[in-house]
N, CA, C and O of each residue as an XYZ file, in Angstrom:
456
protein
N     -11.638     -3.142      1.531
C     -12.929     -3.371      0.946
C     -12.867     -3.159     -0.563
O     -13.487     -3.896     -1.329
N     -12.124     -2.158     -0.976
C     -12.009     -1.892     -2.409
C     -11.312     -3.046     -3.126
O     -11.685     -3.396     -4.246
N     -10.301     -3.640     -2.487
C      -9.626     -4.787     -3.096
C     -10.564     -5.978     -3.210
O     -10.517     -6.716     -4.194
N     -11.405     -6.168     -2.222
C     -12.348     -7.279     -2.259
C     -13.317     -7.112     -3.426
O     -13.612     -8.083     -4.123
N     -13.809     -5.913     -3.646
C     -14.717     -5.662     -4.766
C     -13.977     -5.840     -6.090
O     -14.519     -6.414     -7.034
N     -12.749     -5.349     -6.157
C     -11.947     -5.489     -7.367
C     -11.730     -6.961     -7.711
O     -11.929     -7.365     -8.856
N     -11.329     -7.755     -6.739
C     -11.077     -9.178     -6.975
C     -12.380     -9.899     -7.327
O     -12.390    -10.769     -8.198
N     -13.452     -9.551     -6.669
C     -14.748    -10.161     -6.982
C     -15.132     -9.901     -8.440
O     -15.573    -10.809     -9.144
N     -14.963     -8.675     -8.877
C     -15.316     -8.333    -10.255
C     -14.372     -8.990    -11.256
O     -14.811     -9.482    -12.295
N     -13.079     -8.999    -10.945
C     -12.124     -9.645    -11.848
C     -12.426    -11.130    -11.984
O     -12.358    -11.692    -13.077
N     -12.755    -11.750    -10.874
C     -13.056    -13.188    -10.898
C     -14.317    -13.469    -11.698
O     -14.418    -14.511    -12.346
N     -15.264    -12.571    -11.664
C     -16.544    -12.789    -12.345
C     -16.423    -12.726    -13.864
O     -17.235    -13.329    -14.566
N     -15.431    -12.012    -14.383
C     -15.337    -11.842    -15.841
C     -14.379    -12.839    -16.488
O     -14.120    -12.743    -17.687
N     -13.847    -13.795    -15.721
C     -12.873    -14.732    -16.285
C     -13.292    -16.177    -16.067
O     -13.998    -16.516    -15.117
N     -12.827    -17.011    -16.985
C     -12.990    -18.446    -16.818
C     -11.967    -18.951    -15.807
O     -10.991    -18.261    -15.510
N     -12.186    -20.145    -15.281
C     -11.305    -20.702    -14.242
C      -9.856    -20.816    -14.696
O      -8.946    -20.491    -13.933
N      -9.628    -21.268    -15.914
C      -8.262    -21.457    -16.405
C      -7.523    -20.122    -16.519
O      -6.337    -20.040    -16.200
N      -8.207    -19.101    -16.965
C      -7.593    -17.779    -17.097
C      -7.379    -17.161    -15.713
O      -6.371    -16.494    -15.479
N      -8.317    -17.381    -14.806
C      -8.226    -16.806    -13.466
C      -7.020    -17.322    -12.698
O      -6.434    -16.575    -11.914
N      -6.631    -18.582    -12.902
C      -5.499    -19.155    -12.171
C      -4.221    -18.367    -12.421
O      -3.409    -18.207    -11.510
N      -4.031    -17.877    -13.626
C      -2.848    -17.064    -13.936
C      -2.982    -15.648    -13.376
O      -2.011    -15.091    -12.862
N      -4.163    -15.069    -13.470
C      -4.386    -13.718    -12.945
C      -4.286    -13.695    -11.431
O      -3.834    -12.709    -10.851
N      -4.705    -14.773    -10.789
C      -4.699    -14.847     -9.332
C      -3.300    -14.685     -8.755
O      -3.145    -14.164     -7.650
N      -2.283    -15.122     -9.484
C      -0.899    -14.976     -9.021
C      -0.540    -13.494     -8.857
O       0.078    -13.106     -7.866
N      -0.927    -12.683     -9.821
C      -0.668    -11.246     -9.736
C      -1.404    -10.626     -8.549
O      -0.853     -9.797     -7.826
N      -2.645    -11.037     -8.365
C      -3.463    -10.469     -7.292
C      -2.900    -10.839     -5.930
O      -2.867     -9.999     -5.031
N      -2.456    -12.081     -5.759
C      -1.891    -12.502     -4.468
C      -0.628    -11.723     -4.134
O      -0.467    -11.249     -3.009
N       0.268    -11.591     -5.104
C       1.502    -10.826     -4.872
C       1.165     -9.376     -4.563
O       1.737     -8.784     -3.648
N       0.241     -8.804     -5.321
C      -0.143     -7.410     -5.113
C      -0.777     -7.170     -3.759
O      -0.500     -6.161     -3.111
N      -1.628     -8.092     -3.325
C      -2.276     -7.925     -2.026
C      -1.252     -7.964     -0.893
O      -1.313     -7.152      0.030
N      -0.317     -8.901     -0.962
C       0.732     -8.952      0.067
C       1.635     -7.724      0.003
O       2.032     -7.192      1.039
N       1.959     -7.273     -1.202
C       2.798     -6.079     -1.345
C       2.145     -4.836     -0.770
O       2.803     -4.032     -0.108
N       0.858     -4.677     -1.020
C       0.126     -3.526     -0.478
C       0.111     -3.580      1.050
O       0.366     -2.573      1.711
N      -0.186     -4.743      1.604
C      -0.263     -4.861      3.063
C       1.087     -4.667      3.741
O       1.169     -4.001      4.773
N       2.145     -5.239      3.177
C       3.485     -5.066      3.757
C       3.917     -3.607      3.640
O       4.467     -3.048      4.589
N       3.675     -2.988      2.487
C       4.036     -1.583      2.310
C       3.307     -0.673      3.284
O       3.917      0.224      3.866
N       2.006     -0.889      3.470
C       1.254     -0.077      4.429
C       1.734     -0.307      5.860
O       1.827      0.636      6.645
N       2.035     -1.553      6.195
C       2.533     -1.848      7.546
C       3.861     -1.143      7.796
O       4.076     -0.596      8.878
N       4.746     -1.150      6.815
C       6.028     -0.448      6.980
C       5.830      1.059      7.113
O       6.520      1.710      7.898
N       4.900      1.609      6.356
C       4.625      3.044      6.479
C       4.141      3.385      7.887
O       4.555      4.390      8.466
N       3.275      2.554      8.425
C       2.746      2.806      9.768
C       3.839      2.664     10.815
O       3.987      3.524     11.683
N       4.607      1.579     10.737
C       5.612      1.301     11.764
C       6.783      2.277     11.687
O       7.232      2.790     12.712
N       7.281      2.535     10.476
C       8.488      3.350     10.334
C       8.241      4.846     10.444
O       9.138      5.588     10.846
N       7.052      5.302     10.099
C       6.830      6.747     10.074
C       5.679      7.190     10.971
O       5.884      7.994     11.881
N       4.509      6.696     10.739
C       3.335      7.244     11.418
C       3.351      6.995     12.921
O       3.072      7.910     13.696
N       3.669      5.785     13.346
C       3.684      5.491     14.776
C       4.801      6.252     15.477
O       4.568      6.899     16.498
N       6.009      6.179     14.935
C       7.140      6.871     15.572
C       6.970      8.382     15.536
O       7.310      9.071     16.497
N       6.442      8.902     14.425
C       6.173     10.337     14.357
C       5.126     10.768     15.363
O       5.237     11.840     15.958
N       4.109      9.940     15.558
C       3.090     10.244     16.561
C       3.644     10.226     17.968
O       3.273     11.054     18.799
N       4.537      9.280     18.237
C       5.171      9.231     19.555
C       6.025     10.475     19.778
O       6.010     11.051     20.866
N       6.765     10.892     18.757
C       7.572     12.116     18.885
C       6.696     13.341     19.135
O       7.019     14.180     19.976
N       5.602     13.438     18.413
C       4.706     14.579     18.621
C       4.055     14.535     20.002
O       3.907     15.569     20.654
N       3.675     13.365     20.441
C       3.095     13.242     21.775
C       4.100     13.672     22.841
O       3.767     14.427     23.754
N       5.312     13.190     22.715
C       6.360     13.542     23.680
C       6.604     15.048     23.698
O       6.735     15.651     24.763
N       6.663     15.648     22.512
C       6.903     17.094     22.434
C       5.707     17.886     22.952
O       5.885     18.923     23.590
N       4.500     17.414     22.689
C       3.335     18.155     23.182
C       3.214     18.059     24.702
O       2.734     18.993     25.344
N       3.642     16.944     25.279
C       3.638     16.830     26.739
C       4.698     17.737     27.346
O       4.461     18.389     28.363
N       5.874     17.776     26.715
C       6.982     18.573     27.242
C       6.800     20.068     27.005
O       7.076     20.873     27.895
N       6.330     20.454     25.797
C       6.313     21.880     25.435
C       4.932     22.438     25.118
O       4.789     23.646     24.927
N       3.939     21.608     25.058
C       2.597     22.068     24.712
C       2.217     21.671     23.299
O       3.065     21.463     22.431
N       0.910     21.575     23.103
C       0.390     21.140     21.812
C       0.806     22.076     20.680
O       1.111     21.621     19.578
N       0.818     23.344     20.943
C       1.162     24.330     19.921
C       2.569     24.096     19.382
O       2.820     24.307     18.196
N       3.487     23.662     20.241
C       4.874     23.466     19.821
C       5.005     22.253     18.900
O       5.779     22.284     17.943
N       4.259     21.190     19.180
C       4.340     19.964     18.374
C       3.700     20.132     17.006
O       3.945     19.315     16.119
N       2.893     21.158     16.808
C       2.232     21.394     15.525
C       2.892     22.494     14.710
O       2.444     22.797     13.605
N       3.944     23.093     15.237
C       4.632     24.160     14.509
C       5.391     23.605     13.324
O       5.840     22.459     13.341
N       5.531     24.414     12.309
C       6.237     24.006     11.103
C       7.713     23.733     11.392
O       8.314     22.865     10.760
N       8.290     24.450     12.319
C       9.698     24.215     12.651
C       9.911     22.830     13.249
O      10.954     22.216     13.025
N       8.935     22.328     14.008
C       9.042     20.974     14.552
C       8.822     19.940     13.456
O       9.547     18.949     13.375
N       7.818     20.173     12.611
C       7.467     19.198     11.584
C       8.516     19.095     10.482
O       8.686     18.027      9.894
N       9.210     20.169     10.200
C      10.171     20.175      9.100
C      11.623     20.063      9.549
O      12.532     20.234      8.737
N      11.851     19.786     10.801
C      13.228     19.701     11.263
C      13.450     18.517     12.180
O      12.508     17.964     12.746
N      14.684     18.144     12.316
C      15.056     17.116     13.277
C      14.629     15.713     12.893
O      14.487     15.384     11.716
N      14.429     14.898     13.911
C      14.121     13.487     13.731
C      12.762     13.275     13.057
O      12.602     12.328     12.287
N      11.801     14.123     13.331
C      10.470     13.972     12.736
C      10.552     14.023     11.210
O       9.922     13.217     10.524
N      11.315     14.955     10.690
C      11.450     15.088      9.240
C      12.238     13.916      8.657
O      11.945     13.476      7.545
N      13.218     13.410      9.374
C      13.989     12.254      8.899
C      13.119     11.001      8.833
O      13.317     10.160      7.957
N      12.166     10.869      9.740
C      11.267      9.719      9.708
C      10.412      9.715      8.445
O      10.053      8.648      7.946
N      10.086     10.880      7.929
C       9.330     10.946      6.692
C      10.124     10.391      5.523
O       9.551      9.825      4.592
N      11.428     10.547      5.566
C      12.283      9.997      4.507
C      12.432      8.484      4.633
O      12.621      7.798      3.629
N      12.352      7.963      5.841
C      12.422      6.515      6.049
C      11.175      5.841      5.489
O      11.211      4.670      5.112
N      10.095      6.570      5.438
C       8.836      6.033      4.921
C       8.949      5.614      3.461
O       8.127      4.832      2.985
N       9.938      6.110      2.748
C      10.114      5.783      1.335
C      10.248      4.272      1.125
O       9.844      3.759      0.082
N      10.807      3.561      2.097
C      10.927      2.109      1.977
C       9.541      1.471      1.867
O       9.314      0.623      1.004
N       8.637      1.867      2.719
C       7.268      1.346      2.645
C       6.550      1.775      1.384
O       5.802      0.993      0.796
N       6.771      3.017      0.959
C       6.157      3.502     -0.273
C       6.623      2.705     -1.483
O       5.826      2.365     -2.357
N       7.915      2.411     -1.529
C       8.476      1.669     -2.656
C       7.897      0.261     -2.729
O       7.534     -0.208     -3.808
N       7.811     -0.407     -1.596
C       7.226     -1.748     -1.575
C       5.755     -1.689     -1.962
O       5.273     -2.538     -2.712
N       5.043     -0.691     -1.454
C       3.629     -0.521     -1.788
C       3.443     -0.391     -3.297
O       2.544     -1.007     -3.870
N       4.288      0.409     -3.937
C       4.129      0.660     -5.370
C       4.553     -0.539     -6.202
O       3.778     -1.039     -7.017
N       5.802     -1.011     -5.995
C       6.352     -2.018     -6.901
C       5.925     -3.444     -6.579
O       5.845     -4.268     -7.489
N       5.651     -3.763     -5.329
C       5.212     -5.114     -4.987
C       3.707     -5.182     -4.794
O       3.149     -6.274     -4.686
N       3.036     -4.028     -4.748
C       1.601     -4.018     -4.515
C       0.802     -3.482     -5.686
O       0.030     -4.212     -6.308
N       0.988     -2.218     -5.982
C       0.158     -1.567     -6.993
C       0.460     -2.060     -8.408
O      -0.458     -2.248     -9.205
N       1.730     -2.269     -8.724
C       2.085     -2.703    -10.080
C       1.552     -4.102    -10.389
O       0.947     -4.286    -11.445
N       1.749     -5.111     -9.507
C       1.159     -6.427     -9.819
C      -0.365     -6.408     -9.916
O      -0.939     -7.113    -10.746
N      -1.016     -5.619     -9.089
C      -2.475     -5.530     -9.178
C      -2.891     -4.900    -10.506
O      -3.837     -5.359    -11.147
N      -2.185     -3.851    -10.913
C      -2.488     -3.219    -12.201
C      -2.250     -4.198    -13.351
O      -3.032     -4.237    -14.301
N      -1.182     -4.982    -13.272
C      -0.924     -5.984    -14.308
C      -2.018     -7.059    -14.316
O      -2.432     -7.521    -15.379
N      -2.474     -7.445    -13.143
C      -3.564     -8.413    -13.066
C      -4.853     -7.870    -13.666
O      -5.578     -8.595    -14.347
N      -5.137     -6.610    -13.419
C      -6.334     -5.985    -13.993
C      -6.212     -5.910    -15.518
O      -7.157     -6.232    -16.238
N      -5.045     -5.485    -16.000
C      -4.844     -5.414    -17.451
C      -4.947     -6.798    -18.090
O      -5.534     -6.953    -19.161
N      -4.379     -7.794    -17.431
C      -4.476     -9.166    -17.935
C      -5.933     -9.610    -17.971
O      -6.350    -10.293    -18.907
N      -6.697     -9.234    -16.978
C      -8.118     -9.594    -16.941
C      -8.879     -8.969    -18.098
O      -9.743     -9.604    -18.702
N      -8.555     -7.733    -18.399
C      -9.241     -7.059    -19.503
C      -8.869     -7.702    -20.836
O      -9.730     -7.908    -21.691
N      -7.596     -8.015    -21.009
C      -7.150     -8.608    -22.272
C      -7.670    -10.024    -22.462
O      -7.992    -10.411    -23.585
N      -7.758    -10.795    -21.407
C      -8.090    -12.224    -21.515
C      -9.536    -12.547    -21.107
O      -9.871    -13.725    -20.980
N     -10.376    -11.578    -20.904
C     -11.706    -11.866    -20.372
C     -12.580    -12.667    -21.322
O     -13.462    -13.396    -20.870
N     -12.359    -12.553    -22.621
C     -13.190    -13.259    -23.580
C     -12.559    -14.548    -24.080
O     -13.109    -15.214    -24.957
N     -11.412    -14.899    -23.526
C     -10.726    -16.110    -23.987
C     -11.456    -17.328    -23.438
O     -11.621    -17.475    -22.227
N     -11.883    -18.185    -24.329
C     -12.567    -19.414    -23.927
C     -11.520    -20.507    -23.846
O     -10.814    -20.745    -24.827
N     -11.394    -21.182    -22.707
C     -10.376    -22.223    -22.600
C     -10.714    -23.414    -23.482
O     -11.875    -23.767    -23.688
N      -9.658    -24.010    -23.986
C      -9.871    -25.190    -24.842
C     -10.312    -26.372    -23.989
O      -9.740    -26.639    -22.933
N     -11.310    -27.058    -24.450
C     -11.877    -28.172    -23.674
C     -11.163    -29.410    -23.996
O     -11.483    -30.467    -23.451
């Protein structure tokens, strides 16, 4: 929802010719954010939840929430795998969107030549 409001506002302050160039940054950024979030969910959150569920069924809820479980073994290694999704989120998502916003601010008053 926040991206929709951001894009709506960016589009409102630019002429069509200027928007066509800014739109490229926004499209890349939107896909980067979505792919990065999907990787974070698939590589870390879902698998970590399955591990915790399995451990809570086997040993009890208290055991799956202990710091020794969370900071050791496969659960902790999954947190390091999440870095792949974080990197894509930042460099393919957040950076292009930030560049698009900066471009919008710099070029908002540019009147296209008729």
